[in-house]
N, C-alpha and C positions, 0 to 999 in steps of 0.2 A: 447692120450687124445686130443692133438691139432688137429690131423687129423679128429677126430670125430667132434670137434667144427667147423672146416672149412667145413666139409661135410654137417653138419646140416645148417650152415649159407648159404652155396651156394645152397642147395636144397630148402630152404625156401625163397630164394631171399632176404636174409637179407644182402644186399650189404654193408650198412652202418656199421653194426655190424662186418662184415667180415673185412672191411677196417680198422676199429678201432682196432680190434684184431691184424691185421698184423702190423699196425703202432706201437702198444705197443710192440710187439715182436721185431720188427726191431730196435726200438729205445732203448729198454732195453738191447738188446744184443750188442749194439754199432755199428750196421751196418749203421744206419742213424746218421749223425752228427746233432747237434742241428739246424744248419742253414737249413738243408734239411727239418726238421720237421716244421720249420717256413714257408718255401716255400710251403710245402704240406698243412699246416693249412690254409694259406692265399688262396691257389688255390681252395680248396674245401669248405672253409668257414664252417668248421665242428666244432661244439662246444666241442666235446670230444677231438679233436686234440688240440684245444685252451687250454682246461683244462689240458691235459697232459703236454703241453709246460709250462704252468703256474706252475705246480707242479715241473718240472725240475728246473725252476728258483727259486722257493720258497724254495726248499730243497737243491739246489746246487748239483743235480745229473747230472754228466757229463758236467756241466757248473759251472761257478762261481755264488754263490748266488747273486740274483739281485731282490730285492723285488719290486722296481718300475716296472720292466719288468713283474714280476709275476702278479702284480696287473693289469697291462694293459691287459695281456692275460686272466686273470680271468674275467675281465670286458667284454672282447670280447665274451667269452663263455656265460656269464650271459645275455648279450643282446640277445643271441639266445635261452634263456630259460634253460640253464644248471644249475640245482638246486645245485649240489655240489659246483659249482663255486660261487654261491650266498652265500652258507654257509661258504665257505672259506673266502670270502670277509668280511662277517659279523664277523667272528672270528678275522681276521686281524685287523679290525677297533676297535673291542671290546677290544682286548688285546694289541693293539698297536704294532703289528708285522710288521715291515718295514714301519710303518706310525705312526703318532701321534694318540693316542686313540681318536676316534670320535664316540661317542655313538649314535648320530643321524644317521650317515652313517651306523653304525652297525645295528641299528634298521631297517633302510630301506632295507638293504641287507638280513636281517634275516626273514622278513615278509613272503615271498613266501615259503621258505623251511619250516617254521613253519606251514603254512597253508597246506602244503603237507604232514605233519606228522613227520617232523624231530624233534626228541626229543632234540637233541643238540641245535637247533635253538630255540625251545620252552623254554628250560632252560635259555639260554642267554637273551631272551626277558623277561622272568620272573625276572631275576636279574636286568635288566635295569629298569623295573617298580618298583621292590621292593626297590631299592636303589636310584631311581630318577636320573638315569644317562642320562642326555640329555632330560629328560621328567619330568613332575610332578610325584612325588611318587604316586603310585596307587596300593595298596595292593590287591584289588579285581582283577585287571588285572594280577598282578603277580601270584596270586593263580590260575587263569584260565590257564596260561601258564605252571606253575609247575604241575598242575593237569594233563594236557594233556601229559606232558613229563613223569610224574611218572606212568601213565597208560601204557607207553611203557617201563617200568622198568628202568627209569633213576633215579639212586639212589640219586644223588645230588639234583634233583628236589624234591624227596620224603623227603629228609633231610630238605630242605628249608621249605616245607609245615609243617613238624613237628615243626621246630623252630617258624614259624609264629603262629601256634596254641598254642604252649606251652608258648611262651613269649608274646602272645597277641600283635603282631606287626601289628598295624593298624586295628585290629579286637578284638572282645571279646575272652578271653581265652577259649580254648576247649581242655581239657586234653584227653578225649577219642580219638579225632581226632589226637592230637599230638602223642599219643601212637601208633595209627594205622600207621602213616607215619614214625615214628621213629623206629617202630617195637620193642617196649619195653614192657616188662611184669613187671610193678611195681605196 
């Protein structure tokens, strides 16, 4: 399988994809030490390498867990447009993983992934607006984010929509809509 991946990458001139695949294989197999990955990431200024390095520090794979370093590498990747890094930063600031919860920072990091269709980012933005975390409560904005996420089968977003319509949270009660999102037959 890996031979086919390398052959496809090399014949289509996907050098970036090929180098990322090789880095991932070398690092996961322990051939590369963490310091080597840092050197490679800096040398090539590659957002995927930055992301992989951040993941190592965030999860403590092959290195001691170090959230400040992870955040630094996620930020480097995010500056270069790496969507998954922006989503991870949004999660870290929302849930307070390695940092004090900061809903304003979470909202800022989640905007782009949400705009690009990340249902996880849309869900968290919906929660931020529904609960007024770092922003003024805005049920209509929450509904928009939950609606987008639920269209991508995000069950927690659908549940929140059902709650909003059933309990009339910031809107008029709408039992048929609540039933639709809660998937109830009553």
